[in-house]
C-alpha positions, 0 to 999 in steps of 0.5 A: 469668443461668446464667453468674453463678450458676455463677460464684458457685458456683465462687467459694464452692468456691474459698473452701472453702464449699459451695453448691448451684446452687439456693441460688445461684438462690434467693439471686439471686431472693429477695435482689434482690426488695427492690431490685425493689420499690424500683425500682418505687417509684422509677419512680413518684416522680421525686424524687432524694432519695426515690430515694436513701432508698428505694435505701438502705433496699432495699439494707440489706434485700437485704444483710441477706437475703443474710447467712444464705446467705453465712454458711452457705456459707463458712468463718466467717473468710471471710464478709467476703470472700464478702459483698463481691462480693454487696454490690457487685452490690447497690450497682451495681443500686442505682445503676442504680435511682437513674439511672432516668429 
């Protein structure tokens, strides 16, 4: 957990952005919360179609919640470059939620 936050801080510093350690922790906790709620819903219901719908909605919610953090942390020309790894992290968590038995 600590390594990932430090790695994210180094990534944003290399992109010319400014992000402090506590913003990085807030990003992890606040923006992953919708996916956590989606995981709890998917554990209760065992329908694959429902899981895909729930994960899609919570993935969009998490990405929308992360956008203000990213847009204020990096150069405006590099927003997409900064958002891509975060979105990739959320997609991988979403696939793990769908794979829950």
